[in-house]
N, C-alpha and C positions, 0 to 999 in steps of 0.2 A: 308481088304485083296483084292489083285488084283485077277481077274479071270484068268484062264489059258490062255484065248484068249488075254487078255490085256498084260500079261507077254510076250507071243509070239510076239505080235505087237511091244512092246518096244525093244525086242531083235533084231527083224528084222530091225527096224529103226536104232539102234546103229550099227549093222553090216554094213548097207548101208553107214552110215556116215564114218565108218572106211575105207571101201573100196574106197569111194569117195575121202577121204583125201589121201590115199595111191596113188591112180591114179593121183591125182593132183600133188603130189610131184614128181612122176615119170615123168609126163608130163613136169613139170618145168625143170627137169634135162635134158630131151631130147631136150627141146626147147631153152635152154640157149645158144646154138650155139657152145659150147666148144667140142673139141675132144681130146682124150688122145694123148699126144706126147710121153709118155713113158708108155708101157703096163704093167709094174710091173713084167714081166717074162724074157725078154731078151732085146737086144739092136737093135731090129728091128727099122728101120727109123733113126738109128744113125750110126756114124762111128768114129773110133779113133785108134791111135797107142799106146794108153796108157793103164793103168790098171784100168778099170771101171768094177765093178762087180754088179750083181743083187743079193741081199741077200735074205734069205728065206722069210722074211716078205714083200717082194716086194719093198724094198728100194734100190735105186741106190746109190752105194757107190764108192767113189774114194779112191784107195790105191796107193798113189804116189810112183813112183820109186825113190829110194835113189839118192840124188845128182842131180835130174832133177828139175830145178826151173827156172822161168823167162820166158820172151817172147820167148826164144829159144825153149821152150817146147810146142810151138804152135801145133805141130802135136799130142801131148799127150792130148790135150783138147778133149772133147766129142762134136762132131758136128752133126747137123741134115744133112741128105742126101739131103734135099730139101731147097730151099730158100723161104722166106716169105717177104711180103711187109708190109701191114697194119694189125695189129693184137693186141690181148690181150694175154699175157702169164701169166698163173696162176700156182704157184708151191709152195712147201714147202721145206725148207732146214734147216740143222743144222750144226754147226761147233764145233770143239774142242776149248779149251781155247787158245787164240792167233791165231785162225784159219783165213784163208784168201782165198777167191776165187772170181769169178766174173761171170756174165752172159754176153755173147757177143751177140749183135743183129745186124742183117743186115750185117753180116760180109762177105766181098768179098775178102779181103786180109789183111795183116798187116797194109796196108795204109788206110783202111777205115772200120769203125765199130762204134757201140755204146757199151760202156762198163758200166754195172751196178755193183757196188761194193757190195760184200758179205763179211762181216768181223765181228770179235768178238769185237764190239765196245760198248757192253752193259755197262752202268754205267760210261761211259766217261763223264767227266765234261769239261766245257769250250767250246770254239768255235769248231764246227764240220768242218771237211775237206772233200775233195773228196776221201779220203781213208777210210771214215766211211761208215757203212752199209746203203745201199740205195742210195748212191751218184752216179751221173754220173761221172765216173772217168775222172779227169783233166778238168771237165767242171762246175759241180754244186754240192755242198755238200747237204746233206739232211737238210730239214728245222727243223727237230727234231730227237732226238735219240730214235728210236722205237725198237732197236734190243733187243731180249731176251737174257738171260744168256747163256753162252756156254753150249752145250749139250741139249738145248731145241729147239723144232721145231718153225721156223718162217714161216710166209706165206707172199709171195710177189706177187703182181699183177702189171705187166708192160704193159702199153698201148703205142704202136707206131702207129702214124697216121700222114702221111705226114712228116713234119719236126718237129713234136712235140712229146715229151716223157713225160709220167706221171708214177710215181712210188708210189705204195701204199705198206706200210710195216706194217704188223700186225694191219690192219684196219685203218691206218692213212696215208693220202697222205703226202709224204715227198719230192717229186720232181714234179714240173710243169714247163717244159722247152720247149721253142720254139727256135729252132736253128736259124731261120730266124731273130729273134729279137736281137740275139747276133752276127749277121753277120757271121754265120758258116753254113755249109751244111753237111749232112750225106748221105750215100747211101740210095736209095729209096727201096732197097730190098737186101736180102742176107741170109746167114745161121745163125742159132742160135747155140751158143756154151756154154758149161760149162767149166770153166777154171780149169786146173791143175796148181796150184801155189806152189806145194810141201807140201800142208797141207791136211789131210784127210777131206772129206766133204761128206754129205749125202743129197739126194734129193728124193722126192716122190710126187705123185699126180700132175705130170707135164701135163698140158693141154693147148690147144691153141684155140683161136677163131679168125677167119679171119674177118677183118672189111671192 
C-alpha cells in the first residue's frame, strides 16, 4: 500500500507532466510562424464580388452564381486584400464529385500568377495532367495522385520562395518546380486568390507563414 504522502507526490508529478506537455504544444503552435488568413467568422482580409459564405461550423463555402464560369469570372474569385512574396500556405479543402477550383498565388493581373489546381481527380488512372489535383496549371502535373474522394477534406501546403514552388497534398510532395530551370519567370509578389470556376467548394484552416 502507498502512503498518503506518496500518492500525493505521484499525483503532483503527473499533473506537472500534463501541464508541461500542454504548454509545450501551445508553445509549438505559437512558434511555428503561421498566422490565420481566414478567421472562421467573416471575410476580414479578403475581398470579392462573388458569393462566398462563412458557414456555422467556420467553413468558408463557395456558392457559385448560375451561369458564371471561366476566367471572365475573375472578379468573383476570393482575393486577399494584401500581397505576399515568399510564404507557406497551409489549408484544407473539399469538392463535390466532378468539382474544380484553383489557388492563385502572387497574382497581379490576368497576365501573371501561379495557379495550383484543385480538382476531383481521386481514383484517376493513367498519366496525370496539369488539370489534376495538386498540379501547377499549364506547367507541371502532380508526380502522384494524392487526392481524396469527393466530399472528403484534403490538406494542401504550398511553398513559394523566389522562383520555386513546392506542393504537398495529403502528406506527400507532388510538385517541386523551379521556374528558372524551365526558362520561365513568375511575379515575385502578389495576392492570393481562391477560384470560382462554377463548382461548389469548401475551405477551412487557411493559414500562412512568411518566409
